[in-house]
N, C-alpha and C positions, 0 to 999 in steps of 0.2 A: 626235844618237850615244849617250846613253845609252838612252835605246832601245832602239836596235840592240843596244848589248851586253848589256843585258838579255834584250831576245830571244834572240837571240844564245847565250847562258849557259841560260834555259829553256828552245832546244831541245836543246842538249848534256846535261842533266840528265835530260830526258823520255827520251830516246833513251836515255841508260844504265840508266832504271828499267828503259823495256820489256827491253830485254835480259837482266837483272837473271834480270826475270821468263822468261823466255825460255827459260834456264838451272836453274834450277829446275824449270823445266818439262819439260827433257828427262829432268833426274835425274830425277824424281817417273816418271817414262813406264817406263824402266828399270830403277828398282825395283819395277815394279809386273813388268813381264819376270817379272824374277828373281824375283820373289814367285810366280807362275805356275809357272811352274819349277819352287821349290822346296814347291807343292805336291804338281805332277804326281810328285812325287819321295819329298813323305813318304806319300805314295797306295801304291805300290809300293813302298816299304819295308817299309806294313804288313802288305799277305800272307807278304811273305817278305825279314823282316832281314835286313839285306844294312850294315857295316860302311863300306864301299865309300860306299856311299848313305848315310849319317851321315854322314862326313866332307864329301858333297858339300854336304850341307844348311847342314853347317857353314860351311861356303868360302860359299857364296850367304845365310847370312843376314851373315856378314862383311861380304859387299858393300854390302848394301843400307845396313849403318851406314855406311860410308866415302860411302855417297848419301847419308846423312842430316847427317853429319858439313860435306860439301862443298853442301852446300845452304844451308845457316845457319839454320834452323833445324828441327833437329835432333824437337823434340819435338812437332810437327804433321807434320812430315812422317811420321816414324814413326809416329802416327795413319792419317793416310792411308794406308800402306803395311797396317798391320798394324790400323787402327780399334782401338789403345788401345795406352798409354805402355809399351815394354821396358821 
């Protein structure tokens, strides 16, 4: 009986850890897409500066930082997105 209880608990914790990893990966993928979008806007804003585009870049950055907070490991998350700590 103890073995069965231990096995069920082990299975539960194992599934829980897998779920957390996939949520982190989902947020990371979303942030990577936002980073690509931000890069494109920055490049287009370089040739002809526009205040609206600057505001859009800031909004995207805020979304990325929010996803980093939700990830539970903000520093690592931001390093994966920006390549350095922000």
